[in-house]
N, C-alpha and C positions, 0 to 999 in steps of 0.2 A: 424438539428444541433445536434451533439453529445454532451452530457454532462456527466461528472463524478461527483458523489456525495458520499463523504465519511461519515461514521458514526462509532460510537463505542469508540471514545476517552473518556478520563476522567482522574480523579485523582485516583491513586491506590498506595497503600503502596508497598515498596520494597518487592520483592518476590511474588507479586501478578500477576494476569493475566488480559489481555484484548483481545478482538477480534475485529479488525477493519474490516469494510466492505466497498466496493466501488462498486457502481452500475452504469453501463453505460446505458444511455437511448438515444433514437433517432434511426435513420435509420442505423443499424449496420449489416454488413455482417459477419465479423469475428473480433475477438480480437486476434491480432497476437502476441503481447507481452504485458506483464503487469509487473508493478513494484511498489514498495513502497519506498519512499524517506523520510528522516527525516531532518528537519532543526532545529537544536538546537539553543538556544539563542545566538546571536552574531556570529553564524557560517554559513557556506555555506550549501546549501542543498546537502545531500549525499545519495547515493544509499544504501538501507538496504537489499532489497530482490528483485529478478527479476526472471521471468519465461517466456519462449517463448512457444507459443502454441505447446503442445506435447513434450516439452523438459524437461530437468532436472532443477529444481530451483537452483539459486545461491544466496549466502548470503555474506554480509560483515562479516569479521572475528569476529567482536565484538558481533554479534548476533547469530552466528552458535550454534545450539543446543538449542536455546531458542525461536527463532522466526521461524514461518513456513508460507510460502506463498502457497496459493491454489486458484483454480479458478473453477467456475461453468459456463460453456459457455452457458448452456441452460438459465441461469438467467442473463447472461452478468455481472457477479459479480466476483470480486477478493477479497480474504480475507487475513488478516495477523493475525495469532494467536500469541499472545505475552505472553510468560510464563517467570517466574522468573525475573520479571522486576527489573531494577536497576535505580538509579537516573540518570545515564548517558544516559538512554533511553528517557529522557525528551525532548520534542520538538514537532513541528508541523509535522504531518505525511501526506504526499501527495501521492495520487494515480496517477499513470501514465499508460496510455494504448495506444498502437499503433493499430489503428483500420482501417479496410477497410469498407468504407461506399459508398453510391452513389457519394460522393465527392472523391477527391484525397486521398489515404491512408496517414494518418498522425498521429502524437502523440497528445494526449489530457491530460490535467491536471485537477485534482479535486481542490476544494477550500481549502482542508486541514482540519485535525482534531487534536486537541490538546491532547497530552498525557503528564501527569505530574506525576512523581514519586519523592516524597519528600525525601530528604536525612536525 
């Protein structure tokens, strides 16, 4: 069974930085695509950053130039470097990965990690 576990969230002042990590465990052949989503209070979950294995990352307009997604396939880990944080970045950040395993290739979600940037 594949599991994703996020870490690195917390409380940070505006202008500060955080680095989120998401580690995939279990029987994994390849991580085909990875992404980070944010669910702000009272809002739907939205895509923040996305990368397809070997491809160019893509970002929501609101985070371009401030957030960077990267991956380490040897460690089955995807990162989100968050710089110049703003109060609007507050929310629960979920990791998503589409993984090929002994089971049918499918997407998996982590449990989420809270990021809070006070106004």
